[in-house]
C-alpha positions as CSV (number, residue, x, y, z in Angstrom):
1,M,30.5,20.5,0.0
2,L,32.6,21.6,2.9
3,H,31.8,25.2,2.4
4,A,27.8,24.4,2.0
5,I,28.2,22.6,5.6
6,Q,30.2,25.6,6.9
7,S,27.0,27.6,6.0
8,I,24.7,25.6,7.5
9,Y,26.6,26.9,10.7
10,T,27.3,30.2,10.0
11,T,24.2,31.4,7.7
12,N,21.3,29.5,8.3
13,L,21.5,28.7,11.8
14,G,23.8,31.5,12.7
15,I,25.6,29.4,15.6
16,R,27.7,30.8,18.4
17,R,30.8,29.4,20.0
18,D,29.4,29.0,23.3
19,E,26.0,26.9,22.1
20,R,24.8,23.2,22.4
21,V,24.7,21.6,18.9
22,L,23.2,18.1,18.2
23,V,23.8,16.4,15.3
24,F,22.2,12.6,14.2
25,T,21.3,10.1,12.0
26,D,19.4,7.0,12.0
27,R,21.2,3.7,10.7
28,I,19.2,0.9,8.7
29,S,17.2,-1.6,11.0
30,S,17.1,-5.4,10.8
31,R,13.3,-4.9,10.5
32,E,14.1,-2.6,6.9
33,S,14.1,-4.5,3.7
34,V,16.7,-2.1,2.1
35,D,18.0,-3.2,-1.7
36,E,21.3,-2.4,-2.8
37,R,20.8,1.4,-4.3
38,D,19.5,2.6,-1.1
39,C,21.5,0.8,1.3
40,C,24.4,2.9,-0.6
41,R,22.3,6.4,-0.2
42,R,21.9,5.7,3.3
43,D,25.6,5.2,3.9
44,R,26.3,8.3,2.3
45,L,24.1,9.8,4.2
46,R,25.8,8.6,7.6
47,D,29.1,9.8,5.9
48,I,27.4,13.2,5.6
49,S,26.2,13.1,9.1
50,L,29.9,12.5,10.3
51,L,31.3,15.1,8.7
52,T,29.0,17.7,9.3
53,A,29.4,16.9,12.9
54,E,32.9,17.1,12.8
55,V,33.3,20.4,10.6
56,G,30.8,21.6,13.7
57,K,33.7,21.2,16.2
58,S,34.8,24.4,14.7
59,F,31.9,26.5,15.4
60,A,31.0,25.4,18.9
61,K,32.6,24.3,21.7
62,K,29.7,21.6,23.0
63,L,28.9,19.7,20.1
64,S,27.1,16.0,20.5
65,Y,26.5,13.2,17.7
66,L,24.4,10.7,17.8
67,E,23.0,7.5,15.8
68,Y,19.9,5.4,16.5
69,E,18.1,2.2,14.4
70,A,15.9,4.0,12.2
71,P,11.9,4.0,13.1
72,G,11.2,2.7,9.7
73,S,8.4,5.7,9.1
74,H,8.4,9.2,8.8
75,G,6.9,11.1,11.7
76,V,8.3,8.2,14.5
77,E,9.4,10.1,17.5
78,P,12.8,8.8,18.3
79,P,14.0,7.1,20.8
80,R,14.9,7.4,24.3
81,D,18.8,8.3,24.2
82,L,18.1,11.1,21.4
83,W,15.7,12.7,24.0
84,E,18.5,12.5,26.6
85,A,20.7,13.8,24.2
86,A,18.6,16.9,23.1
87,F,16.8,17.5,26.7
88,G,19.2,16.0,28.9
89,K,18.8,13.1,31.1
90,R,16.9,14.9,34.1
91,A,13.9,16.0,32.1
92,V,13.6,12.3,30.5
93,K,14.0,10.8,33.6
94,A,11.3,13.5,35.2
95,L,8.9,12.4,32.1
96,D,9.5,8.8,32.8
97,D,9.0,9.1,36.5
98,E,5.7,10.8,36.3
99,G,4.1,7.6,33.5
100,L,4.4,10.7,30.5
101,L,7.6,9.2,28.6
102,S,5.5,6.0,27.0
103,P,2.4,7.6,25.7
104,L,5.1,10.5,24.3
105,L,7.0,8.3,22.7
106,K,4.1,6.3,21.0
107,K,1.9,9.2,20.3
108,E,-0.5,8.0,22.5
109,I,-0.6,11.4,25.1
110,G,-3.7,13.3,25.9
111,S,-4.0,16.9,25.8
112,D,-3.8,17.1,29.6
113,D,-0.7,15.1,29.8
114,L,0.9,16.7,27.1
115,S,0.3,19.9,29.2
116,R,2.2,18.2,31.9
117,V,5.2,17.1,29.7
118,E,5.3,20.6,28.5
119,A,5.6,22.3,32.0
120,I,8.7,19.1,32.5
121,I,10.6,20.3,29.5
122,K,10.2,24.1,30.5
123,R,11.6,23.6,34.0
124,Q,14.8,21.4,32.5
125,S,14.8,23.9,29.9
126,R,18.7,25.1,30.4
127,S,19.7,21.8,30.0
128,S,18.4,21.6,26.2
129,V,20.4,22.0,22.9
130,D,20.5,25.1,21.3
131,A,20.6,23.8,17.8
132,V,19.9,20.4,16.0
133,I,21.3,19.4,12.6
134,A,18.8,16.3,11.7
135,L,20.4,14.4,9.5
136,S,18.4,11.1,10.1
137,N,16.8,9.2,6.9
138,Y,13.2,9.2,8.5
139,S,12.3,13.0,9.3
140,T,11.6,14.5,12.8
141,S,10.1,16.9,11.7
142,H,6.6,16.3,12.5
143,T,7.4,14.6,15.6
144,R,6.9,15.9,19.6
145,F,10.2,15.7,20.2
146,R,11.1,18.3,17.5
147,D,8.0,20.5,18.9
148,L,8.9,20.7,22.4
149,L,12.5,21.4,21.1
150,T,11.4,24.7,19.2
151,R,8.5,25.8,21.0
152,I,8.9,25.0,24.9
153,C,13.0,25.1,24.7
154,G,13.7,27.5,21.8
155,C,16.0,25.3,19.8
156,R,17.1,26.1,16.1
157,Y,16.1,23.0,14.3
158,A,17.4,22.4,10.5
159,S,15.3,18.9,9.4
160,M,17.2,17.1,6.6
161,P,15.9,13.7,6.2
162,L,16.9,11.8,3.1
163,F,19.7,14.6,2.3
164,D,21.9,13.6,-0.3
165,A,25.1,15.4,-1.2
166,S,23.8,16.3,-4.9
167,M,21.7,19.1,-3.0
168,I,25.0,20.9,-2.1
169,E,25.3,22.1,-5.7
170,G,21.3,22.4,-6.3
171,P,19.3,23.6,-3.7
172,M,21.5,24.4,-1.2
173,S,23.5,26.5,-3.5
174,V,21.0,29.3,-3.7
175,D,21.6,32.9,-1.8
176,W,19.0,32.6,0.7
177,K,17.5,35.7,0.2
178,T,15.9,35.2,-3.0
179,P,13.9,32.3,-1.8
180,R,13.3,33.6,1.6
181,K,11.6,36.5,-0.1
182,R,9.6,34.7,-2.4
183,T,8.1,32.1,-0.1
184,V,7.4,34.7,2.7
185,A,5.2,36.8,0.0
186,V,3.5,33.3,-1.3
187,A,2.6,32.5,2.4
188,K,1.1,36.3,3.1
189,V,-1.1,35.4,-0.3
190,V,-2.1,31.6,1.3
191,D,-2.7,33.1,4.8
192,K,-5.7,35.0,3.2
193,A,-7.6,32.2,1.5
194,V,-10.2,30.0,3.6
195,K,-10.4,27.2,1.1
196,V,-7.9,25.8,-1.8
197,E,-8.9,24.2,-4.9
198,I,-6.1,21.6,-6.6
199,K,-5.7,20.3,-10.1
200,T,-3.0,18.6,-11.8
201,P,-3.2,17.5,-16.1
202,N,-2.4,13.7,-14.2
203,G,-6.2,13.7,-12.9
204,T,-5.6,14.8,-9.2
205,D,-8.7,17.0,-8.1
206,L,-8.8,18.0,-4.7
207,T,-10.3,20.9,-2.8
208,L,-9.6,21.4,0.9
209,S,-10.4,24.4,3.9
210,K,-7.7,26.3,5.1
211,Q,-10.4,28.4,7.5
212,G,-8.0,29.2,10.9
213,R,-4.7,27.5,9.6
214,K,-1.7,29.4,9.4
215,A,0.4,29.0,6.2
216,L,3.7,28.6,7.2
217,P,7.2,29.6,5.4
218,D,10.1,27.7,5.2
219,T,12.7,29.9,4.4
220,G,15.9,28.4,5.3
221,I,16.8,31.0,7.8
222,L,16.6,29.5,11.2
223,T,18.5,31.8,13.1
224,K,15.8,33.2,15.7
225,E,14.6,31.3,18.6
226,G,12.9,28.3,18.0
227,S,12.9,28.5,14.8
228,F,12.5,25.5,12.6
229,G,12.5,23.9,8.9
230,N,13.8,22.0,6.1
231,L,17.7,22.3,4.5
232,P,17.4,22.3,1.9
233,A,14.1,24.9,2.1
234,G,11.7,26.4,0.1
235,E,7.8,25.8,0.6
236,V,5.3,27.4,2.5
237,Y,2.8,24.6,4.3
238,L,-0.2,24.2,6.2
239,A,-2.4,21.7,7.9
240,P,-5.6,21.7,6.0
241,C,-8.7,21.6,8.1
242,E,-9.5,18.1,9.3
243,G,-12.5,16.6,7.4
244,T,-12.8,19.2,4.8
245,A,-10.3,17.4,1.7
246,Q,-12.7,16.0,-0.9
247,G,-11.3,14.4,-4.6
248,K,-8.4,12.4,-5.4
249,L,-4.8,12.2,-5.6
250,V,-3.2,10.7,-8.3
251,L,0.3,10.1,-7.7
252,D,3.0,9.5,-10.3
253,W,6.0,9.6,-7.7
254,A,6.8,7.7,-4.3
255,P,8.5,9.0,-2.0
256,T,12.0,8.1,-3.5
257,R,11.2,6.9,-6.9
258,A,9.1,7.5,-10.4
259,L,5.8,5.0,-10.3
260,A,5.9,2.5,-12.8
261,S,1.7,3.2,-13.2
262,P,-0.4,6.1,-11.6
263,V,-1.6,4.9,-8.0
264,T,-4.9,7.2,-7.2
265,L,-5.9,8.0,-3.9
266,T,-10.2,8.7,-3.3
267,I,-10.1,11.4,-0.7
268,R,-13.7,11.6,1.4
269,D,-14.1,13.9,4.4
270,G,-10.4,14.6,5.1
271,S,-9.2,10.9,4.5
272,V,-8.1,8.4,1.9
273,E,-10.7,5.9,1.3
274,E,-9.3,3.9,-1.1
275,V,-6.0,3.3,-2.8
276,A,-6.4,2.2,-6.5
277,G,-3.2,0.7,-8.9
278,D,-1.2,-1.8,-9.5
279,E,2.1,-0.6,-8.8
280,P,3.9,-2.5,-5.9
281,Y,3.9,0.9,-4.0
282,A,0.3,0.4,-3.8
283,V,0.4,-2.3,-1.7
284,T,2.9,-0.8,0.6
285,L,0.4,2.4,1.3
286,R,-2.7,0.1,1.9
287,K,-1.3,-1.5,4.4
288,K,0.2,1.6,6.1
289,I,-2.5,3.6,6.3
290,G,-4.7,0.1,7.3
291,E,-2.2,0.2,10.2
292,R,-4.2,3.4,12.1
293,Q,-7.3,5.3,10.8
294,E,-4.8,8.6,11.8
295,N,-2.4,7.3,9.1
296,R,-5.6,8.4,6.2
297,N,-5.6,11.9,7.4
298,I,-4.9,14.5,4.5
299,A,-2.5,16.4,6.7
300,E,-0.7,19.2,4.9
301,L,-0.9,21.1,1.5
302,G,3.3,22.2,0.3
303,I,3.8,24.7,-2.3
304,G,7.4,25.0,-3.6
305,T,9.4,27.9,-3.7
306,N,12.9,27.3,-4.2
307,D,14.1,27.9,-8.1
308,R,17.3,25.8,-7.9
309,A,15.2,22.3,-6.5
310,L,15.1,19.9,-9.5
311,R,15.3,16.8,-8.5
312,P,11.8,14.4,-8.5
313,D,13.1,11.6,-6.9
314,N,14.0,12.7,-3.4
315,I,10.9,14.1,-1.6
316,L,13.0,16.7,0.8
317,E,14.0,18.3,-2.4
318,S,11.5,17.7,-4.8
319,E,8.8,19.3,-2.3
320,K,10.8,22.3,-2.7
321,I,10.4,22.7,-6.4
322,L,9.4,26.0,-7.5
323,G,5.7,25.3,-9.1
324,T,4.9,22.6,-7.5
325,I,2.6,21.2,-4.5
326,H,3.1,18.4,-2.6
327,I,0.2,16.4,0.1
328,A,0.7,14.8,2.8
329,L,-1.1,12.0,4.6
330,G,-0.6,11.2,8.4
331,D,0.4,13.4,11.3
332,N,0.1,17.2,11.7
333,S,-0.3,17.9,15.6
334,S,3.2,19.5,15.2
335,F,2.4,22.6,13.0
336,G,-1.5,23.8,13.6
337,G,-3.6,20.2,13.3
338,T,-5.0,18.0,15.7
339,V,-4.1,14.5,14.5
340,K,-1.0,12.6,16.1
341,T,0.1,9.3,14.8
342,P,3.8,7.8,14.1
343,F,3.5,8.2,10.5
344,H,3.9,11.6,8.0
345,Q,4.5,11.0,4.2
346,D,4.7,13.8,1.4
347,F,3.6,13.1,-2.0
348,I,4.8,15.5,-4.9
349,F,2.4,16.6,-7.7
350,F,3.8,18.6,-10.9
351,R,2.1,21.2,-13.2
352,P,-0.7,22.3,-10.7
353,T,-3.2,24.7,-10.8
354,V,-4.2,26.3,-7.7
355,T,-6.8,28.5,-6.7
356,L,-7.0,30.5,-3.6
357,I,-10.7,31.1,-2.4
358,M,-10.9,34.1,-0.1
359,K,-13.5,35.0,2.9
360,D,-15.8,37.1,0.7
361,G,-16.0,34.1,-2.2
362,T,-13.4,35.6,-4.3
363,K,-11.0,33.6,-6.0
364,T,-6.9,34.1,-6.7
365,V,-4.8,31.5,-9.0
366,L,-1.5,31.2,-7.6
367,L,-0.2,28.9,-9.5
368,K,-1.6,27.9,-13.2
369,N,-0.1,24.9,-14.4
370,G,3.0,24.9,-12.9
371,S,3.6,28.6,-12.8
372,M,3.6,31.1,-10.4
373,V,1.0,33.4,-11.3
374,I,1.5,36.3,-8.3
């Protein structure tokens, strides 16, 4: 494990001795209902976070570590103290003084005010950290916090939600050149398409438009200024055009467990119209998408490219499995979409057939029953 953690600093992020690094995690909130198994998993995640911070002191003179109360959902903006640790107290105070911090944290910021936020962050960018290792249980990938750090401040950002020690011997043990080459190649092919058709043996049947949307490679190499990705890495992802997804999604897996029975989502005009199924997770999902209309949005299409990823019961790893796809609901504003909401949840689909439709109407099969064709 020690070698893999050291590689995060040396290979994945390329940390230099004089750089400022922030490592953080979230602790279980009193508002959460967590079973014993998940409690143990999250205790291990905290241990990994502490070890990662301790190891990092050998690579960076200025390393800070922070824990905060878990927000309860992926995609929620982290609290003020983490913003201060990442951007500096002066930057956060300036946002607060201008009345911008509260709507920013609530994901209610308008485009004009977002421009003001960006201007303030840019002026104070010298105070921001150079690299982040985000080991929180709940993902910060699809937040303005992450977006502003990478896009405005040039921070390198390794997002590792739900990380588990077993990933060290699995998808983190790759020679990163191999999945990088495959991921970039897949992204180039997907980027040429204007529409995508998806079918799986369990009944999933979805079409969506990607007209004008960029297919982004997550390669695990985060050494360039402003780089962002997951660790473990290995996917191509994009924000489908809002309002275009049509069909149905049949879920066999929740983010961290197999479902006792399938849950079917009916998709119309880019949104979840109905959640059908007797599985308890269906109740959880109905409640979540009922909170805000934006939570119903078909936010992401991802394609796994890491041949060492195998584990199906942890979405951080399962969405990287070579030959799978994942579909997310909720926020996509940080990677090319327009929907802002404090929710982003991915779901894994096995043995998909993925057909790319090009501008001239020709079709290219990318995946056939879970096998990469290109």
